[in-house]
Structures are given as C-alpha cells and as structure tokens.
N, C-alpha and C positions, 0 to 999 in steps of 0.2 A: 393800237386799234382796239376799240371797245366793241365787243360782240354781244348782241342781244338775241334772246331765244324766246320764241312763242310757239305754243302748240295748239292744235285744233283740227277739226274735220273739214271746215270750209267747203261744205258740200254744195250749197247754193249760195254763191257769193252775193253779198249785198253791201250797202254803204256802211253798215256797222262794222263789217269785217275790214273794209278799207280804212276806216277811222282807226281801228285797233292797230293795223299794220303801220299806218302813217305815224301814229303817236309812239309806237314801239321803236320805229327806226329813228325817231327824233332823240331817243335816249342814248344812241351810240353811232357806230360807223358801219356795222355789218349785221344784217338781220337774217337769222336762220329760222325757218319755219319747220317745226316738227309736225308732219302731216299724218294724222291718224288714218290707218287703212280702213277701219270700220267705225261706225257710230254706235257706241254703247253695245258692241257685239253684233250689230246688224249691218247688212250691206248698205252702201251709200247709193244715192241717186246717180252720181257720176263716179267713174272708176278712179282709182288712185292716180293713174297716169294722166287722165284728163284734168283732175284737180291740180296736180303738180304743174302742168303746163299753164293753167290759168294763173296760178300764184306767181310763177316765174315771169309772167308777162306784166306783173305789177311792179312799178319802178321802185317800190320800197323794199322788195324782197330780193335778197342776194343768193339764198341757197334754200333748198327744200330737202329734208331728210325723212326717211320712212319710219313711222312709229307703228309697229305691229300690235304691241300691247303697251299699256301705260308705263310699265317698268322700263321700257326702252329709252325713255327720255333721260334716264340716269347715265346712259352711255355718253350723252352729249353735254350734260350739265357741267362736268369739270372743265370743259373747253370754253365756256361762255362766262361773261362778266355779270350778266343780269338776265333774269327770266321775268318776262312781262305776262301778266294774266289779267283777265277781267275781274272786277270787284265782286262778281258772283262766286268767285272761287276762294274767298278769304277763309272759308272753313273747310277747304279740301283736305281729304284724309291724310295725304302725304306731304303736307306743307312743311312740317318740321324737318322731314328727311331732305326735301329740296333745299332748304336753307343751309344744310350741311355742305352743299356743293357750290352754291352761288347766291348772290343777292336776289331778292324778289321785289317786284313793284306791281301794285295793283292799279289798274286804270278803270275809271268809271265807264260802264257800258253806254253805248249810244242809245238814247231813249227811243221807245216806240218802234223798234225794229228787232226782229230775230228770225232765224231760219224757220222756226215753227210758224210764225206769223206769215212769212212769205209763202210757204207751202200751202197754208190754209187759204190765203188769198188766191193763189193760182188754182187751187182745187175748186173754190167757189165760182171762179170765172169759167172753168172749162168742163166741169162735171156734167153739165146739162147737154153738151154737144160732143160727147166723146165716145168713141168705140174702141174697145180693147179686144184685139183679135189674136187668137193663137195661130201659129204658123204651121206646125206639123200636123198633118191629117186634117187641116182646115184650108189653108192657102196652098199647101203643097202635099204631095204624097211621096214618101221616101221609103226606099227598099234597101235593106242591109246597110243602113246608115250612110248611104251614098248621097250626101247632101248636095253635091255638085250637080248631080243628074236627077234631082227630084223632079217629079212631074207636077206641072201647075194645075191648080183647080181653077180653071178659067172663069166660070160663073162667079165664084167668090171674089176673084181678083177684079173682075169688072164691077161688081157691087162696091167693093172697097174704093175703087177709083172714082166711081160715081159719087159716093159720099164725100170723099176728099174734095172733089171739084165743087161740091155744094156747100163747102165750109165746115164740114165735120172734122174734129180732131181724131186722127187715126194713130193708135198706139199698137204696135205689134210686139208680141212676146213669145218666148220659147223656153222649153225645158232642156235645150241642148247643153250637155255638160253637167246636168244635175247629178248623175251618178259617177262620172269619170273625173270631175274637177272639184277641188276643195274650196276654191274661192271664186268670187265674181270676176276678179282680174284674170284668173286662169281660163274661165269660160269665155271671156271677151277675147283673149289672145287666140284661143283655139277655134272659136266658131264665128266671131263677128265678121271677119272679112269674107268667108265663104257664104255666110247668110246674106250680107248686104249685096254681094256680087250676084247671087241668085235673084234676089228681089229686083235689082236694077235690070237684070237680063230680061225678066218677065214683066217689066213695066209696072210694078206694084208701087202705088203712091202712099206715102205714110209720113208722119211727123217724127216718130220716135220708135226705136227698136230696143227692147228691154230683154235682158237675160236674167235668170233667177227664178223662173217659174218652177215650183217643186214638181218632181216626177211622181206620177200617181196613175192608178188605173181609172179612177173616176174623179170628177170635179163637180161639186155641188155649189150653186150660187143662185141667189134670188133674182139676178138680172141676166142669167144665161139664156141662150136660145139656140135652136138647132141650126145647122148649116142651111137646110132647105128654107126655114123660116126667114133667115137672114137674107137670102138671095131674093125671095119673093116679096118680102114686106116693103111697104113704102114708109119712109121715115121723115118726120117733120122736125126741123130744128126748133128748139125752145129758147125763149129768152128767160133769164133768171127772174 
C-alpha cells in the first residue's frame, strides 16, 4: 500500500483544496492529511475539530493527524511513501530535510482561487450589512462567572432579533476563556456549549458565535456604539 502525505490548514475549504486532495490521492492508496492547528501562528476561523470533521467527510481523505508546529510533520514522514505539496512551496525552508525521509511531489496550484480570495469575497459581500455584538455585559449580565444563570438584556436581544429578521448578518463574540485558556480549541470546549445553550434559551437569533476576543478593560473602535444607541437607532441595510 502506497501512503501519501499532505499538510495544510484547510480553514475555509474551496475547490482548490479538493483538487489538491484528489490529485494527491491519485498518487497512491492511502491519504493522510497533516492538519495545522493554527495558521501562521494565528487562530483559525474554524476549530481544529471542525476542520478535521470536514476533511474526513471528503472521500479522498483516509486519515487526519494533528500538526501543532511545522516540525511535527517529521513524526509522520518516515511512515509515508510520498509527500505532496503545492508548487508554491518549491522553495520551502525545510525541503531538503523532508527529502531525507520521503519522496516529494509538487502539484500545480488550482488557478484563480485561494483562501485569501475567498475570505475577501465573503467580506466584500457581507461587511455592509453585518453587526458584531459582544455577549458579556451587552447581551447578558453575568455575576461570579455563572454563565448558566446570566441575566438577559432583553432590549438588546429584541433589537438583535429585529435586525436578524430584517436580513442583517449577526455575529456574536465573547472573551470567555481569554485568561484561563491557552488555545481557541480549549475555549471552545469549555465555553461553547454553555454559551449556545444560554443564547437558545433566551431566543437570541444569530448567524455565528466567535471565541477569541481579547480580554481588556476598554475597547476602542471607529465603528463602536453604546448599548443605548444600538437599541434606539433605526438601521437601514445598504447595497454594495
């Protein structure tokens, strides 16, 4: 059995990724994906577990392994027959070291598509009709970190639901775990379920819940507004 190895972040899957995985699998019998936990040291849009599930749902992928740091791929290289990379990595800094363990094949990138392009396209389409709303001390009031029994800020929730029903994109975010957790995955494991349960219990409508807001005493932003202004103001959706 010929084993193929591919690494990547695969944060926002697109047809370029699928092409890479398909062509990699064509080179052998068993495809292992080394999935990076972070993207260039930064948290990803989707958690590691969510990205792993998506990759395993693709028929070309047989196994997904965790890559905490780039050096971790050398744990798996002695076990594979071929490592496949995009041709934009022909000058990667550790190529000669990789070749000591296995063969390497470069595949041409799928033209006119990249994760950066997809993210920019999505941003261009949604930024004009999007609200990003903090949870703690905005949507809810929490005492002694008892998130299960947080009190709802009903006027704010009603306003959020009104905007949601009128076609606005609602993104909720929180700093829960900013001090106690070291990784995004740890924050998700510890706080996502209790947060989603509370939001559903109080009928909060939203499109996405994000963890990773830094903990601070003050936040300064050119598009921020007070809670009172948010509740009272009338908002008109804009076309790009």
